[in-house]
C-alpha positions as CSV (number, residue, x, y, z in Angstrom):
1,M,101.3,104.9,113.0
2,A,100.1,100.8,113.7
3,V,97.8,98.7,111.2
4,N,95.8,96.1,113.2
5,I,94.2,93.5,111.1
6,K,91.5,91.8,113.2
7,I,90.2,88.0,112.2
8,L,86.4,87.7,112.9
9,V,86.8,85.7,116.3
10,C,88.5,89.0,117.4
11,V,92.3,87.8,117.3
12,I,94.3,90.4,116.5
13,L,97.5,90.1,114.7
14,L,100.3,93.3,114.2
15,I,100.9,93.7,111.2
16,F,102.7,96.8,110.4
17,C,104.4,99.7,113.2
18,D,104.6,103.0,112.9
19,L,102.5,103.4,109.6
20,N,100.5,106.7,110.1
21,L,97.4,105.1,108.5
22,F,93.6,104.1,108.9
23,Q,93.0,100.3,110.7
24,L,92.5,97.7,108.7
25,V,89.7,95.1,110.2
26,I,89.5,91.6,108.0
27,A,86.5,90.2,108.8
28,E,84.4,87.9,106.7
29,D,81.8,89.3,104.6
30,K,78.8,87.8,103.2
31,S,76.9,90.6,101.7
32,N,76.4,91.4,98.1
33,L,78.5,95.2,98.0
34,N,77.7,95.1,94.2
35,N,74.4,96.9,93.8
36,S,74.8,99.5,96.4
37,Y,78.7,100.2,95.0
38,E,77.2,100.9,91.9
39,H,74.9,103.5,92.7
40,K,78.3,104.9,94.1
41,F,80.0,105.0,91.4
42,I,78.2,107.5,88.8
43,D,77.4,110.1,92.2
44,K,80.6,112.7,90.7
45,N,79.4,115.4,92.8
46,T,80.4,114.1,96.3
47,R,82.7,111.3,95.7
48,N,86.6,112.0,96.6
49,I,87.9,112.2,92.8
50,G,92.1,112.1,92.0
51,E,94.5,114.3,90.9
52,E,96.7,112.7,87.7
53,K,100.0,113.2,86.5
54,Y,101.0,112.1,82.8
55,S,103.7,110.7,81.7
56,H,105.3,108.8,78.7
57,I,107.7,105.6,78.7
58,V,111.0,105.6,76.1
59,E,114.0,104.0,75.5
60,V,116.6,105.8,73.6
61,D,120.4,105.3,72.1
62,S,122.2,107.8,71.5
63,F,125.7,108.1,69.3
64,V,128.1,111.5,69.2
65,Y,131.2,111.2,66.8
66,I,134.2,112.3,68.1
67,G,136.6,114.5,66.1
68,E,138.1,118.1,66.0
69,D,135.1,120.4,67.3
70,I,133.9,117.8,70.2
71,K,136.5,116.1,72.0
72,L,136.4,113.3,74.3
73,K,135.3,115.2,77.8
74,D,132.2,116.3,76.3
75,A,131.1,113.7,74.1
76,R,129.4,112.0,76.9
77,K,127.8,115.6,78.2
78,I,126.4,115.9,74.3
79,A,125.5,112.9,73.9
80,Y,122.9,112.4,77.3
81,T,121.5,115.4,76.2
82,Q,121.0,114.4,72.5
83,A,119.0,111.3,74.5
84,K,116.9,113.3,76.2
85,A,115.4,115.0,72.8
86,K,114.9,112.3,71.4
87,A,113.0,110.7,74.0
88,I,111.1,114.3,73.3
89,E,110.8,113.2,69.5
90,K,110.0,109.8,70.3
91,F,107.2,110.9,72.2
92,H,106.0,113.6,69.5
93,S,105.8,110.2,67.6
94,H,103.7,108.7,69.6
95,I,101.2,111.4,70.0
96,K,100.8,111.9,66.6
97,S,100.2,108.1,66.0
98,R,97.4,108.9,68.2
99,T,95.6,112.2,68.1
100,I,93.5,113.6,65.6
101,I,95.2,117.3,65.6
102,K,92.1,119.4,65.4
103,N,93.7,122.2,66.8
104,G,97.3,123.0,65.4
105,V,98.1,126.8,67.6
106,L,96.5,124.0,71.1
107,Y,98.8,121.3,69.7
108,S,101.8,123.6,68.9
109,A,101.6,124.4,72.5
110,F,101.7,121.2,73.4
111,I,104.7,120.4,72.1
112,D,106.8,123.6,73.6
113,S,105.4,122.5,76.4
114,L,107.9,119.8,77.1
115,S,111.7,120.4,77.4
116,E,114.4,118.8,78.5
117,G,113.4,118.7,82.3
118,S,110.6,117.1,81.0
119,V,112.8,113.9,80.7
120,N,113.6,112.2,83.9
121,I,116.5,109.5,83.4
122,L,115.0,106.3,84.9
123,E,118.0,103.9,84.3
124,D,121.2,104.5,82.0
125,K,124.1,103.2,80.2
126,D,127.4,104.9,79.7
127,I,128.9,101.9,76.9
128,G,131.6,104.7,76.0
129,L,133.0,105.1,72.7
130,T,132.8,102.5,70.2
131,K,135.0,101.3,67.0
132,D,133.5,103.7,64.6
133,G,134.6,106.8,66.5
134,R,131.3,107.7,68.1
135,Y,130.0,108.1,72.0
136,H,127.0,105.9,72.6
137,V,125.0,106.3,75.7
138,W,121.5,104.3,76.4
139,I,118.6,105.7,78.9
140,K,115.5,105.2,79.8
141,A,113.7,107.7,79.9
142,E,110.3,109.5,81.3
143,V,108.6,112.3,79.4
144,K,106.3,114.1,81.6
145,H,103.4,116.5,80.4
146,N,100.4,117.0,81.2
147,I,97.9,116.2,77.5
148,E,94.6,115.8,79.8
149,K,95.0,119.9,78.9
150,Y,95.3,120.0,75.5
151,F,93.6,117.1,74.6
152,S,89.8,115.7,75.0
153,H,90.1,111.9,75.1
154,K,87.5,112.1,72.2
155,D,90.2,113.6,70.4
156,S,91.8,110.4,70.3
157,K,91.2,107.9,67.5
158,D,88.5,105.5,68.3
159,N,90.8,102.6,68.7
160,K,94.5,104.5,70.3
161,K,93.4,106.1,73.2
162,F,95.4,107.4,75.6
163,L,95.3,105.6,79.0
164,K,93.7,107.3,81.3
165,V,93.7,105.7,84.8
166,S,90.5,107.3,87.7
167,I,90.8,105.9,91.2
168,W,88.5,107.9,94.1
169,T,86.8,107.3,97.9
170,E,83.2,107.5,98.5
171,K,84.2,111.0,100.1
172,Q,86.8,112.6,101.2
173,N,87.0,112.9,105.7
174,Y,86.1,109.9,107.8
175,V,85.5,109.2,111.1
176,K,86.3,106.0,113.3
177,G,85.0,103.0,112.4
178,E,84.1,103.6,109.4
179,E,84.1,101.4,106.2
180,I,86.8,102.8,102.6
181,K,86.1,101.7,100.0
182,V,88.8,102.5,97.4
183,F,88.2,102.2,93.9
184,I,90.1,102.7,90.3
185,K,88.9,102.4,87.2
186,G,90.9,103.2,83.1
187,N,89.3,103.7,79.9
188,I,91.7,100.9,78.5
189,D,93.5,97.5,79.8
190,F,96.7,98.1,82.3
191,Y,99.0,96.9,84.9
192,A,98.8,98.8,88.0
193,M,100.0,99.1,91.7
194,V,97.4,100.3,94.4
195,V,99.3,102.1,96.6
196,N,98.8,104.1,100.4
197,I,101.9,106.7,101.4
198,S,101.7,108.2,105.7
199,P,102.4,111.3,106.4
200,S,106.2,110.3,107.5
201,G,106.5,108.3,104.0
202,D,105.9,104.3,104.9
203,I,104.3,103.0,101.7
204,I,101.6,100.1,102.2
205,P,101.0,97.9,98.9
206,L,97.2,97.5,99.2
207,Y,97.3,95.7,96.1
208,P,98.6,93.5,95.0
209,N,98.5,91.9,98.4
210,K,98.9,88.8,100.5
211,Y,95.6,87.3,99.1
212,S,95.4,89.3,95.8
213,H,98.1,89.1,93.0
214,I,96.2,90.8,90.2
215,I,98.3,93.4,88.7
216,S,96.2,93.6,85.4
217,F,92.8,95.2,84.9
218,K,90.5,95.5,82.3
219,G,89.0,99.0,80.6
220,N,86.1,100.3,81.5
221,N,85.6,98.1,84.5
222,V,85.3,99.5,87.6
223,Y,87.5,97.8,90.3
224,Y,86.9,98.6,94.1
225,I,89.6,97.3,97.3
226,P,88.8,95.6,98.6
227,N,86.8,93.4,96.6
228,N,83.8,91.4,98.1
229,N,86.4,87.9,97.1
230,E,89.0,89.0,99.5
231,K,86.7,89.5,102.6
232,Y,88.5,92.1,104.2
233,K,87.3,95.4,105.2
234,L,88.8,98.8,105.9
235,I,88.0,100.5,108.7
236,V,88.9,103.9,110.1
237,D,90.9,103.2,113.8
238,F,93.3,105.6,115.4
239,P,95.9,106.6,114.7
240,F,94.1,109.2,112.4
241,G,95.4,111.9,110.3
242,R,95.7,113.0,106.0
243,E,96.7,109.6,104.1
244,C,97.7,110.0,100.5
245,I,96.5,106.5,98.6
246,K,98.1,106.4,95.0
247,V,97.3,104.4,91.7
248,Y,100.6,103.8,89.4
249,A,99.5,102.6,85.8
250,S,100.9,101.5,82.5
251,T,99.8,100.2,79.3
252,N,102.9,98.2,80.1
253,P,104.2,95.4,83.2
254,L,105.8,97.7,85.8
255,G,109.1,98.0,86.9
256,D,110.3,95.6,89.7
257,V,110.0,96.9,93.5
258,N,111.2,94.8,96.5
259,L,107.6,93.6,98.6
260,K,108.6,91.8,101.1
261,F,106.9,90.4,104.2
262,K,107.9,91.5,107.9
263,S,106.1,88.3,109.1
264,I,104.4,85.3,107.5
265,K,101.6,87.4,110.0
266,D,101.5,90.1,107.6
267,F,98.7,90.5,104.9
268,F,100.3,93.7,102.9
269,Y,103.8,94.0,101.3
270,S,106.1,96.7,102.8
271,Y,108.6,98.8,101.2
272,N,111.6,99.8,102.7
273,G,112.9,102.9,101.0
274,N,111.8,106.2,100.0
275,I,108.7,107.3,97.9
276,K,110.8,108.5,94.9
277,D,112.9,105.7,94.8
278,F,109.8,104.2,94.9
279,S,108.1,105.8,92.1
280,K,111.0,105.5,89.6
281,K,111.7,101.9,90.4
282,L,107.5,101.0,89.4
283,R,108.1,103.5,86.5
284,A,111.1,101.5,84.4
285,I,109.1,99.8,82.6
286,K,110.5,96.3,82.2
287,V,109.6,96.0,78.1
288,V,109.5,99.0,76.6
289,P,107.2,99.2,73.4
290,L,109.6,100.7,70.3
291,E,107.3,103.8,70.7
292,G,106.9,103.8,74.4
293,A,104.8,102.8,76.9
294,E,102.2,105.3,78.7
295,F,102.2,106.1,82.8
296,I,99.8,108.0,85.3
297,E,100.2,107.9,88.6
298,T,96.9,109.3,90.4
299,S,96.7,110.0,93.7
300,V,94.0,111.0,96.1
301,F,93.6,112.4,99.6
302,I,91.6,111.1,102.8
303,N,91.6,112.5,106.1
304,T,90.5,110.6,108.9
305,H,89.0,111.7,112.1
306,Q,87.9,110.1,116.2
């Protein structure tokens, strides 16, 4: 699919090739959209709301003593297994520090839902044998969980809410010529990147872009893409199909990904890789606090038609 940018004077610049996405039309927009869109923010019955995936990013060191019971060849495997267990323990501590536990049975069910399979290693260092005879590994890991299933945000202590970032569009189905607005809102301050993923796997970051480098957002504010200051619109055009728009968000700055413009005429960055690698790199938070960093990935799907 191709994305075209049309300037107001109808000069068309080809910015992406093979992008199975709605067309992006850039045109000067002098209308004040704030009032009209404010009314639509609260229409939860008609808007197309995204699906959320929660996780927690932590850093862990693990040491295993070499001895009669543990040989050097086994120490590495044990060290990594212990590191994953410590990652879950660290997440437990984070939950306890932020949650008023009203239902002990429910909390136990939540803890039991976590296992070694819930831990995804994002980065690791196989440091090896130390001077005191221990095998040392370090990991930066993601603990995947479904906290929404077990806890309400109302159960969180007032000044220590869990990060929740929503993404939505006004509806799910669009036809040629319609304008698309993408809305995001977090309950606390957060860092984020918003991307479109085509059916063929092409990854197009919508935010940040050439003219907007915002990566941090204030909690309890609704942001929409594009906003009035950016003076362009997202307009549905050929080719049509099913699209996924994601927001990756965290309480700390996201990990680095290699984004670039294919030419000086490009409006949006592009990423040369697959979505699995892209998501993993964003989860590799730059600076992880001792208690870890909250992370959320929220996806919304739209269908475009002739």
